[in-house]
VONU-791800 format. One record per atom (N, C-alpha, C): residue number from 1; x, y, z; residue in three letters. Coordinates in pm, whole numbers. Layout:
BEGIN
NUM;X;Y;Z;ALA .
...
This chain:
BEGIN
1;-16051;4150;-10947;MET .
1;-15993;4192;-10854;MET .
1;-15982;4344;-10912;MET .
2;-15959;4388;-11025;LEU .
2;-15945;4544;-11077;LEU .
2;-16096;4568;-11016;LEU .
3;-16175;4496;-11076;ARG .
3;-16309;4568;-11088;ARG .
3;-16340;4643;-10950;ARG .
4;-16285;4558;-10834;LEU .
4;-16338;4577;-10716;LEU .
4;-16259;4699;-10646;LEU .
5;-16120;4693;-10687;ILE .
5;-16039;4809;-10672;ILE .
5;-16126;4973;-10770;ILE .
6;-16153;4948;-10864;LEU .
6;-16213;5042;-10932;LEU .
6;-16371;5095;-10868;LEU .
7;-16414;4996;-10797;MET .
7;-16556;5044;-10701;MET .
7;-16489;5119;-10600;MET .
8;-16399;5032;-10529;ILE .
8;-16337;5121;-10389;ILE .
8;-16311;5209;-10423;ILE .
9;-16224;5281;-10517;ILE .
9;-16188;5391;-10559;ILE .
9;-16295;5509;-10608;ILE .
10;-16420;5475;-10633;GLY .
10;-16510;5554;-10688;GLY .
10;-16592;5585;-10552;GLY .
11;-16622;5495;-10460;LEU .
11;-16697;5515;-10325;LEU .
11;-16567;5587;-10238;LEU .
12;-16478;5605;-10250;THR .
12;-16370;5649;-10144;THR .
12;-16348;5790;-10238;THR .
13;-16364;5803;-10371;ALA .
13;-16365;5961;-10378;ALA .
13;-16513;6040;-10394;ALA .
14;-16625;5965;-10399;ALA .
14;-16729;6041;-10395;ALA .
14;-16792;6044;-10263;ALA .
15;-16705;5987;-10186;CYS .
15;-16795;6018;-10018;CYS .
15;-16667;6004;-9913;CYS .
16;-16700;6176;-9854;ASP .
16;-16571;6212;-9753;ASP .
16;-16653;6148;-9642;ASP .
17;-16565;6131;-9523;PRO .
17;-16588;6081;-9388;PRO .
17;-16764;6196;-9341;PRO .
18;-16745;6300;-9377;TYR .
18;-16853;6359;-9341;TYR .
18;-16990;6373;-9400;TYR .
19;-16977;6328;-9530;CYS .
19;-17063;6306;-9625;CYS .
19;-17227;6259;-9583;CYS .
20;-17238;6225;-9475;LEU .
20;-17394;6157;-9413;LEU .
20;-17422;6278;-9317;LEU .
21;-17340;6405;-9301;VAL .
21;-17403;6556;-9233;VAL .
21;-17440;6634;-9328;VAL .
22;-17535;6656;-9311;ALA .
22;-17610;6812;-9371;ALA .
22;-17512;6905;-9327;ALA .
23;-17464;6999;-9451;ASP .
23;-17418;7127;-9414;ASP .
23;-17449;7281;-9319;ASP .
24;-17632;7236;-9265;GLU .
24;-17669;7306;-9151;GLU .
24;-17631;7217;-9006;GLU .
25;-17557;7125;-9029;SER .
25;-17552;7038;-8906;SER .
25;-17489;7127;-8810;SER .
26;-17559;7090;-8684;PRO .
26;-17462;7182;-8557;PRO .
26;-17331;7149;-8500;PRO .
27;-17253;7241;-8447;PRO .
27;-17132;7210;-8439;PRO .
27;-17089;7054;-8387;PRO .
28;-17025;6966;-8407;PRO .
28;-16929;6810;-8340;PRO .
28;-17001;6816;-8196;PRO .
29;-16950;6922;-8134;SER .
29;-17001;6969;-7965;SER .
29;-17128;6934;-7925;SER .
30;-17189;6989;-8020;LYS .
30;-17322;6974;-7976;LYS .
30;-17417;6808;-8013;LYS .
31;-17361;6759;-8102;LEU .
31;-17419;6621;-8132;LEU .
31;-17417;6541;-8009;LEU .
32;-17550;6459;-8048;PRO .
32;-17561;6366;-7930;PRO .
32;-17474;6273;-7956;PRO .
33;-17445;6235;-7811;ALA .
33;-17343;6123;-7794;ALA .
33;-17344;5969;-7845;ALA .
34;-17462;5937;-7931;ASP .
34;-17472;5833;-8016;ASP .
34;-17433;5869;-8167;ASP .
35;-17468;5993;-8177;ALA .
35;-17430;6023;-8311;ALA .
35;-17280;6029;-8332;ALA .
36;-17178;6083;-8198;THR .
36;-17079;6096;-8207;THR .
36;-17025;5976;-8189;THR .
37;-17051;5867;-8164;LYS .
37;-17012;5716;-8171;LYS .
37;-17019;5701;-8311;LYS .
38;-17152;5696;-8334;LEU .
38;-17173;5664;-8498;LEU .
38;-17054;5680;-8582;LEU .
39;-17026;5860;-8555;LEU .
39;-16922;5922;-8694;LEU .
39;-16802;5872;-8664;LEU .
40;-16788;5864;-8520;ALA .
40;-16601;5817;-8480;ALA .
40;-16584;5663;-8574;ALA .
41;-16730;5579;-8541;LYS .
41;-16694;5430;-8601;LYS .
41;-16690;5460;-8754;LYS .
42;-16768;5519;-8795;ALA .
42;-16744;5558;-8951;ALA .
42;-16643;5564;-8988;ALA .
43;-16590;5694;-8898;GLU .
43;-16470;5764;-8973;GLU .
43;-16356;5628;-8926;GLU .
44;-16365;5564;-8867;ALA .
44;-16261;5449;-8820;ALA .
44;-16263;5338;-8937;ALA .
45;-16390;5319;-8961;ASP .
45;-16396;5199;-9052;ASP .
45;-16366;5274;-9227;ASP .
46;-16364;5415;-9234;ILE .
46;-16303;5439;-9375;ILE .
46;-16175;5427;-9362;ILE .
47;-16119;5465;-9265;VAL .
47;-15975;5443;-9240;VAL .
47;-15925;5290;-9290;VAL .
48;-15992;5189;-9221;VAL .
48;-15939;5063;-9259;VAL .
48;-15953;5037;-9354;VAL .
49;-16075;5092;-9443;ILE .
49;-16103;5068;-9590;ILE .
49;-15992;5114;-9685;ILE .
50;-15983;5222;-9626;ARG .
50;-15849;5314;-9727;ARG .
50;-15715;5265;-9714;ARG .
51;-15692;5229;-9620;LYS .
51;-15535;5154;-9545;LYS .
51;-15547;5011;-9673;LYS .
52;-15666;4915;-9688;ALA .
52;-15687;4826;-9740;ALA .
52;-15692;4844;-9886;ALA .
53;-15771;4968;-9931;LEU .
53;-15748;4984;-10051;LEU .
53;-15588;5017;-10093;LEU .
54;-15490;5063;-10003;ILE .
54;-15385;5144;-10060;ILE .
54;-15259;5001;-10065;ILE .
55;-15319;4918;-10006;ALA .
55;-15221;4766;-10006;ALA .
55;-15285;4672;-10145;ALA .
56;-15409;4708;-10155;ALA .
56;-15444;4653;-10272;ALA .
56;-15404;4742;-10436;ALA .
57;-15411;4860;-10404;LEU .
57;-15337;4965;-10533;LEU .
57;-15153;4930;-10510;LEU .
58;-15091;4934;-10425;THR .
58;-14956;4889;-10400;THR .
58;-14933;4771;-10499;THR .
59;-15023;4647;-10487;LYS .
59;-15003;4549;-10569;LYS .
59;-15008;4550;-10701;LYS .
60;-15120;4647;-10735;SER .
60;-15149;4674;-10867;SER .
60;-15046;4756;-10927;SER .
61;-15007;4866;-10853;GLN .
61;-14882;4933;-10936;GLN .
61;-14760;4831;-10960;GLN .
62;-14739;4754;-10821;ALA .
62;-14599;4685;-10894;ALA .
62;-14659;4551;-11020;ALA .
63;-14777;4510;-11027;GLU .
63;-14799;4438;-11096;GLU .
63;-14802;4515;-11274;GLU .
64;-14863;4644;-11265;ALA .
64;-14828;4714;-11389;ALA .
64;-14716;4752;-11454;ALA .
65;-14585;4780;-11308;THR .
65;-14478;4800;-11309;THR .
65;-14392;4713;-11408;THR .
66;-14464;4543;-11332;LYS .
66;-14364;4422;-11376;LYS .
66;-14383;4387;-11540;LYS .
67;-14550;4452;-11552;LYS .
67;-14571;4443;-11729;LYS .
67;-14511;4527;-11853;LYS .
68;-14463;4639;-11781;GLY .
68;-14414;4738;-11840;GLY .
68;-14493;4880;-11895;GLY .
69;-14630;4825;-11774;ASP .
69;-14733;4958;-11836;ASP .
69;-14721;5055;-11752;ASP .
70;-14586;5174;-11764;LEU .
70;-14540;5240;-11662;LEU .
70;-14615;5381;-11655;LEU .
71;-14709;5394;-11764;ASP .
71;-14817;5497;-11751;ASP .
71;-14924;5459;-11613;ASP .
72;-14971;5351;-11642;GLY .
72;-15062;5270;-11531;GLY .
72;-15004;5296;-11379;GLY .
73;-14895;5240;-11408;ALA .
73;-14821;5213;-11273;ALA .
73;-14809;5354;-11228;ALA .
74;-14769;5447;-11274;LEU .
74;-14779;5620;-11203;LEU .
74;-14890;5645;-11160;LEU .
75;-15027;5620;-11280;ALA .
75;-15117;5681;-11234;ALA .
75;-15190;5620;-11117;ALA .
76;-15150;5471;-11110;VAL .
76;-15209;5423;-10943;VAL .
76;-15109;5461;-10852;VAL .
77;-15015;5508;-10870;LYS .
77;-14918;5589;-10711;LYS .
77;-14954;5704;-10723;LYS .
78;-15037;5791;-10805;ALA .
78;-15066;5937;-10786;ALA .
78;-15217;5891;-10731;ALA .
79;-15264;5799;-10763;ARG .
79;-15402;5743;-10681;ARG .
79;-15373;5756;-10532;ARG .
80;-15229;5672;-10479;ILE .
80;-15207;5611;-10373;ILE .
80;-15205;5791;-10308;ILE .
81;-15146;5812;-10353;ALA .
81;-15078;5935;-10286;ALA .
81;-15190;6036;-10203;ALA .
82;-15331;6010;-10315;GLU .
82;-15478;6109;-10301;GLU .
82;-15512;6052;-10171;GLU .
83;-15480;5922;-10173;ILE .
83;-15575;5863;-10061;ILE .
83;-15510;5860;-9971;ILE .
84;-15384;5874;-9941;GLU .
84;-15266;5846;-9812;GLU .
84;-15276;5991;-9752;GLU .
85;-15343;6086;-9854;LYS .
85;-15327;6218;-9815;LYS .
85;-15458;6250;-9719;LYS .
86;-15606;6154;-9712;ASP .
86;-15693;6174;-9666;ASP .
86;-15689;6106;-9565;ASP .
87;-15571;6003;-9507;LEU .
87;-15567;5966;-9375;LEU .
87;-15508;6012;-9305;LEU .
88;-15557;6018;-9171;PRO .
88;-15544;6100;-9029;PRO .
88;-15399;6092;-9036;PRO .
89;-15344;6216;-8979;ALA .
89;-15182;6171;-8954;ALA .
89;-15161;6108;-8811;ALA .
90;-15030;6053;-8824;LYS .
90;-15006;5962;-8680;LYS .
90;-14937;6044;-8582;LYS .
91;-15032;6025;-8475;ALA .
91;-14962;6065;-8359;ALA .
91;-14806;6046;-8358;ALA .
92;-14722;6180;-8301;ALA .
92;-14600;6164;-8270;ALA .
92;-14584;6057;-8127;ALA .
93;-14492;5957;-8122;PRO .
93;-14476;5919;-7987;PRO .
93;-14404;6011;-7887;PRO .
94;-14452;5986;-7748;ALA .
94;-14369;6053;-7635;ALA .
94;-14279;6035;-7631;ALA .
95;-14238;6189;-7611;PRO .
95;-14077;6184;-7583;PRO .
95;-14031;6053;-7436;PRO .
96;-13885;6044;-7434;THR .
96;-13864;5923;-7375;THR .
96;-13824;6054;-7250;THR .
97;-13796;5966;-7100;ILE .
97;-13739;6006;-7025;ILE .
97;-13598;6080;-7073;ILE .
98;-13547;6025;-7094;GLU .
98;-13384;6075;-7180;GLU .
98;-13413;6185;-7256;GLU .
99;-13513;6197;-7343;GLN .
99;-13525;6302;-7423;GLN .
99;-13550;6409;-7313;GLN .
100;-13687;6398;-7256;GLN .
100;-13710;6511;-7155;GLN .
100;-13617;6562;-7109;GLN .
101;-13526;6488;-7020;LEU .
101;-13415;6552;-6944;LEU .
101;-13278;6574;-7017;LEU .
102;-13281;6568;-7152;ALA .
102;-13186;6623;-7211;ALA .
102;-13136;6773;-7243;ALA .
103;-13029;6827;-7191;GLY .
103;-13003;6961;-7176;GLY .
103;-12890;7050;-7102;GLY .
104;-12864;7131;-7089;THR .
104;-12812;7183;-7010;THR .
104;-12818;7247;-6858;THR .
105;-12719;7171;-6739;TYR .
105;-12805;7202;-6607;TYR .
105;-12694;7290;-6563;TYR .
106;-12748;7369;-6473;ILE .
106;-12628;7481;-6417;ILE .
106;-12639;7475;-6293;ILE .
107;-12533;7444;-6192;LYS .
107;-12540;7448;-6043;LYS .
107;-12610;7590;-6004;LYS .
108;-12664;7609;-5919;ALA .
108;-12715;7725;-5849;ALA .
108;-12594;7863;-5842;ALA .
109;-12485;7801;-5760;ASP .
109;-12406;7887;-5801;ASP .
109;-12322;7970;-5893;ASP .
110;-12352;7863;-5984;GLY .
110;-12276;7882;-6169;GLY .
110;-12148;7786;-6175;GLY .
111;-12106;7746;-6083;THR .
111;-11973;7686;-6102;THR .
111;-11936;7582;-6132;THR .
112;-12066;7473;-6198;VAL .
112;-12041;7353;-6257;VAL .
112;-12189;7348;-6368;VAL .
113;-12127;7288;-6460;THR .
113;-12231;7266;-6570;THR .
113;-12258;7121;-6590;THR .
114;-12380;7067;-6603;ILE .
114;-12393;6914;-6681;ILE .
114;-12461;6950;-6800;ILE .
115;-12432;6888;-6903;VAL .
115;-12497;6824;-7008;VAL .
115;-12502;6698;-7059;VAL .
116;-12669;6642;-7022;LEU .
116;-12686;6570;-7043;LEU .
116;-12762;6542;-7201;LEU .
117;-12761;6411;-7272;LYS .
117;-12784;6416;-7395;LYS .
117;-12872;6286;-7400;LYS .
118;-12971;6284;-7480;PRO .
118;-13058;6161;-7530;PRO .
118;-12983;6056;-7510;PRO .
119;-12893;6029;-7547;ASP .
119;-12832;5892;-7613;ASP .
119;-12741;5858;-7475;ASP .
120;-12778;5911;-7360;MET .
120;-12723;5867;-7196;MET .
120;-12597;5904;-7195;MET .
121;-12547;5984;-7247;THR .
121;-12404;6014;-7240;THR .
121;-12428;6178;-7151;THR .
122;-12329;6239;-7106;TYR .
122;-12327;6338;-7041;TYR .
122;-12161;6428;-7046;TYR .
123;-12180;6570;-7048;THR .
123;-12002;6609;-6986;THR .
123;-12103;6681;-6857;THR .
124;-11945;6707;-6804;ASN .
124;-11972;6804;-6666;ASN .
124;-11847;6870;-6626;ASN .
125;-11882;7002;-6621;SER .
125;-11755;7115;-6635;SER .
125;-11676;7059;-6524;SER .
126;-11692;6993;-6417;TYR .
126;-11653;6988;-6281;TYR .
126;-11528;6883;-6318;TYR .
127;-11391;6945;-6332;LEU .
127;-11293;6820;-6341;LEU .
127;-11303;6794;-6527;LEU .
128;-11373;6863;-6583;SER .
128;-11387;6823;-6723;SER .
128;-11436;6695;-6775;SER .
129;-11517;6612;-6686;ARG .
129;-11537;6497;-6697;ARG .
129;-11669;6451;-6801;ARG .
130;-11667;6314;-6869;ALA .
130;-11770;6289;-6981;ALA .
130;-11790;6152;-6940;ALA .
131;-11851;6085;-6943;GLY .
131;-11932;5947;-6945;GLY .
131;-12056;5934;-7001;GLY .
132;-12101;5772;-6935;LYS .
132;-12271;5794;-6984;LYS .
132;-12314;5778;-6811;LYS .
133;-12448;5789;-6824;TYR .
133;-12542;5835;-6698;TYR .
133;-12663;5756;-6700;TYR .
134;-12697;5661;-6618;THR .
134;-12784;5582;-6576;THR .
134;-12875;5661;-6534;THR .
135;-13015;5604;-6501;LEU .
135;-13165;5657;-6439;LEU .
135;-13218;5501;-6408;LEU .
136;-13229;5515;-6300;ARG .
136;-13317;5428;-6218;ARG .
136;-13443;5561;-6111;ARG .
137;-13568;5485;-6162;GLY .
137;-13668;5574;-6108;GLY .
137;-13629;5729;-6126;GLY .
138;-13645;5789;-5979;ASN .
138;-13575;5933;-6005;ASN .
138;-13407;5953;-5955;ASN .
139;-13375;5882;-5997;ARG .
139;-13217;5863;-5926;ARG .
139;-13106;5865;-6038;ARG .
140;-13025;5943;-6064;LEU .
140;-12951;5995;-6174;LEU .
140;-12819;5944;-6127;LEU .
141;-12725;5846;-6228;THR .
141;-12622;5862;-6156;THR .
141;-12503;5901;-6276;THR .
142;-12386;5991;-6255;LEU .
142;-12293;6010;-6369;LEU .
142;-12202;5917;-6353;LEU .
143;-12158;5823;-6409;GLN .
143;-12090;5697;-6408;GLN .
143;-11915;5819;-6434;GLN .
144;-11854;5760;-6364;GLY .
144;-11709;5799;-6336;GLY .
144;-11665;5795;-6215;GLY .
145;-11553;5855;-6209;THR .
145;-11463;5818;-6087;THR .
145;-11450;5959;-5990;THR .
146;-11522;5990;-5881;PRO .
146;-11616;5920;-5825;PRO .
146;-11731;5920;-5886;PRO .
147;-11858;5840;-5876;GLU .
147;-12001;5857;-5927;GLU .
147;-12054;5981;-5899;GLU .
148;-12135;6037;-5917;PHE .
148;-12204;6185;-5888;PHE .
148;-12365;6146;-5899;PHE .
149;-12404;6114;-5803;TYR .
149;-12558;6115;-5733;TYR .
149;-12637;6225;-5749;TYR .
150;-12762;6219;-5846;LEU .
150;-12839;6376;-5872;LEU .
150;-12994;6261;-5859;LEU .
151;-13079;6365;-5802;THR .
151;-13228;6309;-5802;THR .
151;-13336;6388;-5889;THR .
152;-13394;6316;-5991;VAL .
152;-13473;6425;-6039;VAL .
152;-13545;6487;-5975;VAL .
153;-13600;6599;-5960;LYS .
153;-13687;6670;-5910;LYS .
153;-13815;6670;-6014;LYS .
154;-13800;6728;-6138;ASP .
154;-13858;6733;-6193;ASP .
154;-13795;6749;-6349;ASP .
155;-13845;6766;-6478;GLU .
155;-13780;6756;-6608;GLU .
155;-13681;6869;-6616;GLU .
156;-13679;6981;-6538;SER .
156;-13612;7122;-6550;SER .
156;-13504;7100;-6405;SER .
157;-13535;7030;-6285;THR .
157;-13454;7045;-6180;THR .
157;-13396;6895;-6127;THR .
158;-13251;6896;-6106;LEU .
158;-13186;6787;-6031;LEU .
158;-13133;6847;-5917;LEU .
159;-13118;6788;-5839;ILE .
159;-13068;6802;-5674;ILE .
159;-12951;6691;-5667;ILE .
160;-12843;6733;-5607;GLU .
160;-12742;6689;-5576;GLU .
160;-12764;6640;-5433;GLU .
161;-12670;6524;-5414;ASP .
161;-12677;6467;-5271;ASP .
161;-12685;6536;-5175;ASP .
162;-12570;6669;-5177;GLY .
162;-12546;6778;-5076;GLY .
162;-12687;6880;-5072;GLY .
163;-12749;6870;-5149;GLY .
163;-12864;6944;-5150;GLY .
163;-12855;7086;-5240;GLY .
164;-12738;7077;-5347;ASN .
164;-12725;7142;-5423;ASN .
164;-12833;7171;-5547;ASN .
165;-12864;7259;-5590;MET .
165;-12951;7225;-5679;MET .
165;-12916;7302;-5849;MET .
166;-12947;7207;-5942;PHE .
166;-12930;7237;-6099;PHE .
166;-13012;7267;-6181;PHE .
167;-13038;7357;-6232;VAL .
167;-13154;7416;-6276;VAL .
167;-13113;7387;-6441;VAL .
168;-13228;7340;-6552;LYS .
168;-13221;7345;-6670;LYS .
168;-13212;7464;-6729;LYS .
169;-13110;7497;-6823;ARG .
169;-13091;7661;-6900;ARG .
169;-13200;7659;-7049;ARG .
């Protein structure tokens, strides 16, 4: 098992994802479609191999720690960090509609302010109200007495049933 891990470490250290491309190669945008597909597949395969290597090295680190080989465990931990550095960054998740709508909205005439929060609560300067809001499709309901209905035009504009517009500040 250790021999396999050391062999994979040597392979990943010796070859970066672009090692098959000469330095004089044209920019990636000028590569033929089949070459681009091959490189993308190879990069994806390398990521899978590196993740498997990280999992195996993590087990090896745990075993070394159990045996009391702290220097060995730290060396493995450092190598895991190096390999993780070469993995592509994870894309941030897309913001939810609640996160997109969160903010302060001011009525066009400046008399009312509504603050929507990502946790689906709100504050409303009209009669100093606060509470929860619901969202069904593009219909926003500020719960309270009485309920207050708004239509979401886009992520920066709300329209009251009476036609009054609230704009995100």
